[in-house]
C-alpha positions as CSV (number, residue, x, y, z in Angstrom):
1,M,-26.3,-6.2,-5.9
2,F,-25.3,-4.8,-2.5
3,L,-23.8,-8.2,-1.6
4,V,-21.7,-8.2,-4.8
5,L,-20.4,-4.7,-3.8
6,Q,-19.5,-6.0,-0.4
7,V,-17.7,-9.0,-1.7
8,L,-15.9,-7.0,-4.4
9,T,-14.8,-4.4,-1.8
10,V,-13.5,-7.1,0.6
11,S,-11.6,-8.7,-2.3
12,L,-9.9,-5.5,-3.4
13,V,-8.9,-4.6,0.1
14,S,-7.5,-8.1,0.5
15,V,-5.3,-7.5,-2.5
16,A,-4.1,-4.2,-1.0
17,L,-3.3,-6.0,2.3
18,A,-1.6,-8.9,0.5
19,L,1.0,-6.7,-1.2
20,A,1.9,-4.8,1.9
21,L,2.0,-8.0,3.9
22,A,4.2,-9.7,1.4
23,H,6.7,-6.9,1.8
24,A,6.4,-7.0,5.6
25,L,7.0,-10.8,5.7
26,E,10.2,-10.4,3.7
27,L,11.7,-8.0,6.2
28,P,13.6,-10.5,8.4
29,G,15.3,-12.1,5.4
30,K,16.0,-8.9,3.5
31,M,17.6,-7.4,6.6
32,R,20.3,-10.0,6.4
33,L,21.3,-9.2,2.8
34,D,24.4,-7.3,1.9
35,K,24.2,-4.1,0.0
36,Q,25.0,-5.6,-3.4
37,T,22.4,-8.3,-3.1
38,Y,19.7,-6.0,-1.7
39,L,20.2,-3.5,-4.5
40,A,20.1,-6.3,-7.0
41,I,16.7,-7.6,-5.9
42,Q,15.0,-4.3,-5.1
43,P,13.9,-3.6,-8.8
44,I,12.1,-7.0,-9.2
45,Y,9.0,-5.7,-7.3
46,Y,8.0,-2.8,-9.4
47,P,6.2,-4.2,-12.5
48,G,3.8,-6.5,-10.6
49,F,3.4,-4.6,-7.4
50,T,2.7,-1.4,-9.2
51,I,-0.2,-2.9,-11.1
52,G,-1.5,-5.0,-8.2
53,G,-1.2,-2.1,-5.8
54,G,-3.1,0.2,-8.2
55,I,-5.9,-2.4,-8.5
56,G,-6.0,-3.3,-4.8
57,E,-5.5,0.1,-3.2
58,G,-7.0,2.3,-5.8
59,G,-9.9,-0.1,-6.4
60,G,-10.2,-0.9,-2.8
61,M,-10.5,2.8,-1.8
62,A,-13.1,3.5,-4.6
63,A,-15.1,0.4,-3.7
64,T,-15.0,1.1,0.0
65,L,-16.2,4.7,-0.7
66,I,-19.0,3.5,-2.9
67,L,-20.0,0.9,-0.3
68,L,-20.0,3.6,2.4
69,L,-22.2,5.8,0.2
70,A,-24.6,2.9,-0.4
71,T,-24.8,1.9,3.2
72,P,-27.6,3.6,5.2
73,S,-26.1,5.9,7.8
74,E,-28.3,4.4,10.5
75,S,-27.0,0.9,9.8
76,P,-24.5,-0.5,12.3
77,S,-22.1,-1.2,9.4
78,F,-21.9,2.4,8.3
79,T,-19.4,3.3,11.0
80,W,-17.4,0.2,10.5
81,T,-17.2,0.9,6.8
82,M,-16.2,4.5,7.4
83,M,-13.4,3.3,9.8
84,A,-12.2,0.8,7.2
85,L,-12.1,3.6,4.6
86,V,-10.1,5.8,6.9
87,A,-7.6,3.0,7.6
88,L,-7.3,2.3,3.9
89,V,-6.8,5.9,3.0
90,T,-4.2,6.2,5.8
91,M,-2.4,3.1,4.3
92,H,-2.3,4.8,0.9
93,A,-1.1,8.0,2.4
94,A,1.7,6.1,4.1
95,Y,2.8,4.8,0.7
96,W,3.1,8.4,-0.7
97,I,4.7,9.8,2.4
98,L,7.0,7.0,3.5
99,T,7.5,4.5,0.7
100,H,7.2,6.3,-2.7
101,P,10.2,8.7,-2.2
102,L,12.3,5.6,-1.4
103,N,11.0,3.7,-4.4
104,K,12.3,6.6,-6.5
105,F,15.7,6.3,-4.8
106,W,15.9,2.5,-5.4
107,M,14.9,2.9,-9.1
108,K,17.0,6.0,-10.0
109,E,19.6,3.8,-11.7
110,H,17.1,1.7,-13.6
111,D,15.1,2.6,-16.7
112,L,11.7,1.1,-15.8
113,A,9.3,1.4,-18.8
114,G,5.6,1.4,-19.2
115,F,3.0,2.0,-16.5
116,S,5.4,1.0,-13.7
117,G,8.1,3.4,-14.9
118,G,5.6,6.3,-15.2
119,F,4.2,5.5,-11.7
120,I,7.6,5.4,-10.0
121,R,8.6,8.7,-11.7
122,F,5.3,10.4,-10.6
123,D,5.5,12.5,-7.5
124,P,3.0,15.3,-7.1
125,V,5.2,17.0,-4.5
126,K,8.4,16.6,-6.6
127,R,10.6,14.9,-4.1
128,D,13.8,13.3,-5.3
129,G,14.0,10.7,-2.5
130,P,16.4,10.8,0.4
131,A,18.5,14.0,0.2
132,A,19.3,15.0,3.8
133,P,22.9,14.7,4.9
134,G,23.8,11.1,5.7
135,E,20.6,9.6,4.3
136,H,22.4,8.1,1.4
137,D,23.4,5.4,3.8
138,W,21.8,2.4,2.2
139,K,20.9,0.6,5.5
140,R,19.0,3.6,6.8
141,I,17.1,3.9,3.5
142,R,16.5,0.1,3.5
143,D,15.1,0.2,7.0
144,K,12.8,3.1,6.3
145,W,11.5,1.3,3.2
146,E,11.1,-2.1,4.9
147,Y,9.3,-0.7,8.0
148,S,7.1,1.5,5.9
149,H,5.6,-1.7,4.5
150,V,5.1,-3.0,8.1
151,V,3.1,0.2,8.8
152,R,1.1,-0.3,5.6
153,A,0.5,-4.0,6.4
154,V,-0.9,-3.1,9.8
155,L,-3.2,-0.4,8.3
156,G,-4.3,-2.8,5.5
157,G,-5.0,-5.5,8.0
158,L,-7.0,-3.1,10.2
159,S,-9.0,-1.9,7.2
160,L,-9.8,-5.5,6.1
161,I,-10.9,-6.5,9.7
162,L,-13.1,-3.4,9.9
163,L,-14.6,-4.0,6.5
164,V,-15.4,-7.7,7.3
165,I,-17.1,-6.5,10.6
166,A,-19.1,-4.0,8.5
167,V,-20.2,-6.8,6.2
168,A,-21.0,-9.2,9.0
169,V,-23.1,-6.7,11.0
170,Y,-25.0,-5.3,8.0
171,R,-28.8,-5.4,8.4
């Protein structure tokens, strides 16, 4: 049963990494787009990425926490699992701090329904997106959004590597 939990956890964290990495790998091409094209393609992500991100990040954090609690503290994999959880939670925090306010900005002109619409509108700290003077410059907002995914991809990759080490050294 423990092996199943390890495999499930690695799989879920892989999904979390995959979504952030997909965005990060698009960066060079998307930086070449003009404003009209960039704004036209931005809404395509939200239905699938919202659901996949919830499964990967939410499920990955829950599974990693359960794995940590199920791992004996004297096991060499305990510390690796804890570090993987910290990296994954930091990745998720980066979403809420860096990415989510910008998602709200990109989607303010669109009526996204269902789970994705509710998720994009949700913000526990009630931010409206970029509001400081000059931040309505679309290139600056684009850059923040794109590079936030690079940060998240690095953290997701780190979390996956740490988790795989934890699984490999488990005794």
